[in-house]
C-alpha angles and dihedrals in degrees: 000000000000126000091275112044096167119041097174116122113289094240090052091055091047091052091051090051094047089053089060104067094173089063092048093047091047091055092046093050091048091049091053092049095047093045093050094047093045093048092052093050095044090053088058091060109071091186095052095121090047089052090052092050092048092046092051090049091049092051092048091048091051093048092049089053098032097132090054094049094042090055091046091049094048093047094050094043090053091047087056090054103263126131113232124200126183111214115196094190140022090256093054089051095050093042090055091048091050091050091054090049090049091052091049091045086230120179100169132040136181123213135199119209114295129160091193093060087055090049091056094042091239096159093053093049093048092048090050088055091054097256119148103233120201123187107207103185104100095234093044090047089054092050092047092049089050090063094276095306105196119251123256099199133025094230102032102026099175094051092120096061121091119219094249089058091048091050090050092051092049091048095049098040105029105024094247112173100179133103133275090262107130094219092052092049091047092052089051092052093046091054091045095051097041091074090055093052089055096048104035117112096205136026121209121203138170124229125233094192135357114213110220095195094060105018089240128150123211132211121195117192145143094221130063092235093091092057093043092049089053099043112032103051114072092233128047125194114193119194116205133179109237092238095054096095136120121193098232146345092275089058090047089056091057093049093048091053087062106031104067096036090052097045106045105357096253131128093229139359122250091244132030118175125191108191122189112181127317123312115297123227109285096020114131099223143008133092123298089219128034124191122186117198112198109201128208102172096161100327094116088059088062097039113104094003135106091284095046094119090065088072088067087075115125095188096243096142094227092132090056092048092062105028113116092204095051087048091063104032099034125210096296094066088068092058089211135105083234104061133168126038095323090051092048087061101035102042096060089048091056102038104021137245095280090067101029105021093122095060099076088060092058091090141081090213087231093147097229089124090060091047091055100037108110092212096043099243107177091226095166090055092048091050090052089049089053089053091050091050092048092050095046105036110024143053093223096114120072111279092234092064097073098056091041094052093040089055091046092050091052091050095046091050093055118063094204094050090045092052094046093042096051091046090051090047090051091053092046095047092049090053095056099031123115116203089347092301134099114267123247095252091065090069089081094060117109116256096349091056091063091059094045093051094055104030139048097246115194126192123278116249123242091222113054132192091264089058092050091046093049089052090049092052091047092051090044091059090048090048093239126116 
């Protein structure tokens, strides 16, 4: 699965989503739960805003000095016995992984949840090479079993599937004969996956944060699969975005205070693994061989530019859990593995406006995403910047928009034209109106049709407030009201 898994027009994807009300309601319920839990926990931390400010400063400091910290991380990781590879592109990353698998003569791998491996299409490349790929995160396992059903959320990717559908998938693909009870289905999956942990040659993991000071990688999860993927197979391959660094363990502590609270509204995750190099002699578990692939894949094009603050992102999903647009169109309307407000900024940066130019418009610019972002990314401002860039430097938007808005700007800038134009519009709207509302056929009109489809649009009035106020001032001077 690449960054964009659905390249159909944005409005087509939205229509498909809106036709599936279970999916929409599931997202809305999850939003309400996450928001309530997060709010309760944040209120228990008096210094929450100070934590956010410090975290944003830490991320900016790391990004300004990224070359320094990347070199420090690589040097310390190699001192601890790990192999570090810098991949400039997705192909370089997957080629390196395949070379390690070839050397190990690996035929089966297990994977813990990792967005970055989806970004670089790791699963597809491994499958092409004849490798048996096994997702071990429960939600990712469900999506894989359901013919690689795309995720709807970066933290809870199978949120859009109802339990009856999951039971049906397990029955058809795995021979499951049990009930729809979540615990029973989970026990079935656990037993199914356990054999793969014990027989896999290589375990793949992501990395929430790399610690430059120690060369350590970290894995935050609520299931034991992350720890098992990194400790049972003899070889571990960790894939890390180049920006996902903290300078030291003290900085990691600050980020962890924010990450779990922001993502699922919990004080701490069930599992937190801090891995420094492969297993040492005498240690009971851990891989004999650890490879860390540090991926660029377009991030240096963002670094230091007008969208630099987007690289602060710690993939907590907080912006999705509050966004009113995501609430109604769900993750699948974005067509990207990075949905929601963060995806509306990040996806165009990684794949370009030609492919993802509609996403920055999937926002009300209300600013709630910034209010909830633990590292204070001004997402609404970045979305607006995308829109400015699209309008000024691309042909992504419909050609008719420019002359329409140019005409509107001329009219709004001239009081006489504005007065005459709005009066003419009032006469015209009254002529076509039905029960003081715009008729159905007007929904097909360009630009205006978009408003009429989604809003109750009444007719404009011939006499506006300025007319009433002018009359008031005139009568006031005369002394008559």
